[in-house]
C-alpha positions as CSV (number, residue, x, y, z in Angstrom):
1,M,-40.8,-4.3,-52.6
2,I,-40.3,-3.3,-48.9
3,I,-42.4,-1.2,-46.9
4,T,-41.5,0.0,-43.0
5,L,-45.0,1.7,-41.8
6,S,-45.5,3.1,-38.7
7,R,-48.3,5.1,-36.6
8,Q,-50.0,6.4,-34.3
9,L,-52.7,4.8,-32.4
10,G,-55.7,6.1,-33.4
11,S,-54.4,7.1,-36.5
12,G,-55.9,4.2,-38.8
13,G,-52.9,3.4,-39.8
14,D,-53.4,-0.1,-39.1
15,D,-56.0,0.1,-41.4
16,I,-54.0,1.3,-44.2
17,A,-51.7,-1.2,-43.4
18,A,-54.0,-3.5,-44.9
19,R,-55.2,-1.8,-47.8
20,V,-51.8,-0.8,-49.6
21,A,-50.5,-4.4,-48.5
22,A,-53.8,-5.5,-49.9
23,A,-53.2,-3.4,-53.3
24,L,-49.1,-4.1,-53.6
25,G,-49.4,-7.7,-53.3
26,L,-47.0,-7.4,-49.9
27,T,-46.9,-9.7,-47.8
28,L,-48.4,-7.2,-43.9
29,V,-46.1,-8.7,-41.6
30,D,-47.5,-7.6,-37.6
31,R,-45.8,-8.0,-34.8
32,E,-48.0,-11.7,-34.4
33,Y,-45.8,-13.3,-37.5
34,V,-42.8,-12.1,-36.4
35,Q,-43.6,-13.3,-33.0
36,R,-43.9,-16.4,-34.2
37,A,-40.6,-15.9,-36.3
38,A,-38.8,-15.0,-33.0
39,L,-40.0,-17.8,-31.0
40,A,-39.5,-19.9,-33.9
41,A,-35.5,-18.3,-33.6
42,G,-36.0,-19.7,-29.9
43,V,-36.4,-15.9,-28.6
44,P,-37.7,-17.1,-25.0
45,G,-41.8,-16.2,-25.5
46,N,-41.6,-14.1,-22.0
47,L,-39.0,-11.7,-23.1
48,L,-41.3,-11.3,-26.2
49,Q,-44.2,-11.1,-24.5
50,K,-42.2,-8.0,-22.6
51,L,-41.5,-5.9,-25.9
52,M,-44.9,-7.0,-27.0
53,Y,-46.0,-2.9,-26.7
54,E,-43.2,-1.5,-28.1
55,G,-40.3,-2.6,-25.1
56,H,-42.0,-0.6,-21.9
57,S,-44.3,-3.7,-20.0
58,S,-45.2,-1.0,-17.4
59,L,-47.2,0.5,-19.8
60,A,-48.1,-2.4,-21.4
61,A,-50.1,-2.8,-18.2
62,E,-51.4,0.1,-18.3
63,I,-53.1,0.1,-21.9
64,M,-54.2,-3.7,-21.6
65,D,-55.2,-2.2,-18.6
66,S,-57.2,0.1,-19.9
67,L,-59.0,-2.6,-22.3
68,G,-60.2,-4.6,-19.8
69,G,-57.3,-7.3,-19.6
70,R,-54.2,-7.9,-20.3
71,P,-52.5,-10.4,-22.8
72,N,-52.0,-13.6,-21.7
73,E,-48.1,-15.3,-21.0
74,I,-46.5,-16.1,-24.3
75,T,-44.6,-19.4,-23.3
76,T,-45.1,-21.7,-26.1
77,V,-44.8,-21.5,-30.2
78,P,-48.4,-21.3,-31.6
79,K,-49.9,-23.7,-33.3
80,Q,-50.0,-21.9,-36.4
81,A,-46.7,-22.4,-38.0
82,P,-44.1,-19.5,-38.2
83,P,-42.4,-18.5,-41.1
84,P,-39.5,-20.2,-41.7
85,L,-36.8,-17.8,-41.9
86,L,-34.6,-17.7,-38.8
87,G,-33.4,-20.9,-38.4
88,I,-29.9,-20.2,-38.4
89,Y,-30.4,-18.1,-36.2
90,A,-31.6,-20.5,-34.0
91,P,-28.1,-21.3,-31.8
92,M,-27.1,-17.7,-31.3
93,L,-29.7,-17.6,-28.8
94,P,-29.8,-20.2,-26.0
95,P,-33.5,-20.7,-24.2
96,T,-32.1,-18.6,-20.9
97,A,-30.0,-16.1,-20.3
98,V,-30.9,-13.5,-23.0
99,S,-31.9,-10.2,-21.9
100,Q,-34.2,-7.9,-23.6
101,E,-31.3,-6.0,-25.5
102,E,-30.4,-9.3,-27.1
103,A,-34.6,-10.6,-27.8
104,A,-34.8,-6.9,-29.6
105,G,-31.4,-7.9,-31.3
106,A,-33.1,-10.7,-32.5
107,V,-36.2,-9.3,-33.2
108,G,-33.9,-7.1,-36.0
109,L,-32.8,-10.0,-37.1
110,V,-36.4,-10.9,-37.9
111,I,-36.4,-7.7,-39.7
112,K,-33.7,-8.0,-42.1
113,D,-34.3,-12.1,-42.7
114,I,-38.0,-10.9,-43.8
115,A,-36.4,-7.5,-46.2
116,S,-34.7,-9.3,-47.6
117,Q,-38.0,-11.7,-49.2
118,D,-38.0,-8.9,-51.2
119,S,-42.5,-8.4,-50.4
120,A,-43.4,-7.1,-47.5
121,L,-44.9,-3.9,-45.5
122,I,-43.8,-4.1,-42.0
123,L,-45.8,-2.9,-39.6
124,G,-43.5,-0.8,-36.6
125,Q,-41.1,-2.0,-34.7
126,G,-38.4,-0.2,-35.4
127,A,-38.2,-1.0,-39.3
128,Q,-37.8,2.0,-39.7
129,V,-34.5,2.4,-38.2
130,L,-33.5,-1.4,-39.0
131,L,-34.0,-0.7,-42.6
132,R,-32.5,3.1,-42.4
133,G,-30.3,2.9,-45.9
134,Y,-31.4,0.2,-47.4
135,V,-32.2,0.3,-50.9
136,G,-35.6,0.5,-53.0
137,V,-37.7,0.2,-48.9
138,C,-39.5,3.2,-47.7
139,H,-40.7,4.2,-44.8
140,V,-43.4,5.7,-43.8
141,Q,-45.0,7.4,-40.8
142,V,-49.3,7.7,-40.2
143,V,-50.0,10.0,-37.9
144,A,-52.9,12.2,-36.8
145,P,-53.9,14.8,-34.2
146,P,-53.8,13.7,-30.3
147,E,-58.3,14.7,-30.2
148,L,-58.6,12.7,-32.8
149,R,-58.1,10.0,-32.4
150,I,-58.5,10.0,-29.0
151,K,-61.9,10.3,-30.5
152,R,-61.9,7.4,-33.1
153,L,-60.4,5.3,-30.2
154,A,-63.3,5.5,-27.9
155,E,-65.7,5.3,-31.2
156,R,-64.1,1.8,-31.7
157,E,-63.7,0.7,-28.5
158,G,-66.7,1.9,-26.9
159,L,-64.1,3.8,-24.8
160,S,-64.8,6.6,-22.1
161,A,-63.1,9.4,-23.6
162,I,-60.9,10.0,-20.4
163,A,-59.4,6.0,-20.9
164,A,-59.1,6.9,-24.4
165,R,-56.6,9.2,-23.8
166,R,-54.6,7.3,-21.9
167,Q,-54.7,5.1,-23.7
168,V,-53.9,6.7,-26.9
169,L,-50.5,9.0,-24.3
170,N,-49.8,5.7,-22.8
171,N,-48.9,4.3,-26.1
172,D,-47.5,7.2,-27.1
173,R,-44.4,6.7,-24.6
174,A,-43.6,3.4,-25.4
175,R,-43.6,3.0,-28.7
176,S,-41.3,6.5,-28.5
177,D,-39.1,4.4,-25.4
178,Y,-38.7,1.6,-27.3
179,L,-36.7,4.0,-30.2
180,V,-34.6,5.2,-27.6
181,R,-34.1,2.5,-25.8
182,F,-32.8,-0.2,-28.4
183,H,-32.3,2.6,-31.6
184,N,-30.9,5.7,-30.2
185,E,-33.7,7.2,-32.3
186,R,-36.9,9.8,-32.1
187,W,-39.8,7.9,-33.4
188,L,-41.6,11.0,-34.6
189,D,-37.9,12.1,-36.6
190,P,-39.8,12.6,-39.7
191,L,-36.4,12.3,-41.6
192,L,-36.7,8.8,-40.6
193,Y,-39.3,8.1,-43.5
194,H,-40.3,9.3,-46.8
195,L,-43.8,10.3,-46.7
196,V,-45.6,11.8,-43.1
197,I,-49.6,11.3,-43.6
198,N,-51.6,13.2,-41.2
199,T,-54.9,11.1,-41.0
200,G,-56.2,14.3,-39.8
201,S,-56.2,16.3,-43.2
202,I,-55.7,13.6,-45.8
203,P,-58.7,11.2,-45.7
204,L,-57.7,7.7,-45.8
205,D,-58.5,6.7,-49.0
206,A,-55.3,9.7,-50.4
207,A,-53.0,8.2,-48.0
208,V,-52.8,5.0,-49.4
209,S,-53.4,6.3,-53.3
210,L,-49.9,8.6,-51.7
211,I,-48.0,5.3,-50.4
212,V,-48.8,2.9,-53.2
213,H,-46.7,5.6,-55.1
214,A,-44.4,7.0,-53.6
215,A,-43.2,3.1,-52.6
216,Q,-43.1,1.7,-56.4
217,V,-41.1,5.6,-57.1
218,I,-38.7,4.5,-53.9
219,G,-38.8,0.7,-55.1
220,G,-38.2,2.1,-59.4
221,R,-41.3,0.0,-60.5
222,V,-42.6,3.8,-62.1
């Protein structure tokens, strides 16, 4: 069973993803998981850093500034062993002269290889486009009204309303830009998804149940 889950910042999508993955016994594939696999495949760490916040480095800097810091440069493979996914792709990726588009393409290979394992919930990173048309893959997006997302983020991170609003708007734009730049698709296009859940109207418990049921139906397990 494979689920892709795209979410707006402050929508509760990360919590929902963790609970769905636990309920279905799926590996939760987040950005760090994919980075480790991409590093193992030979994608330069500095290019992964540029892709880290959905491919828009200037907005990434603004987002990190609003949180009071910037991410450390990724230059080496982390001590934690990377998932053994892409050794066969490493010869395709020389350590120098790799463009950001080529790095994004390598990340796409990582996502597709993960999907071949048939037991994962993949967060973001264009997986809803990369795996479009794959039989049995359930695509979900979690959204919420902007003011609610701003309120949630401010409370969770201890931010002012102004800083939270800036972060939400920047994050939305960065995610949208990523999908346009690398996949020529609109991030909020409902036709990319089997299920779009508004957590401003749907409680998180109900959202988890809806996704679990939809994934079981689409995956042919009901």
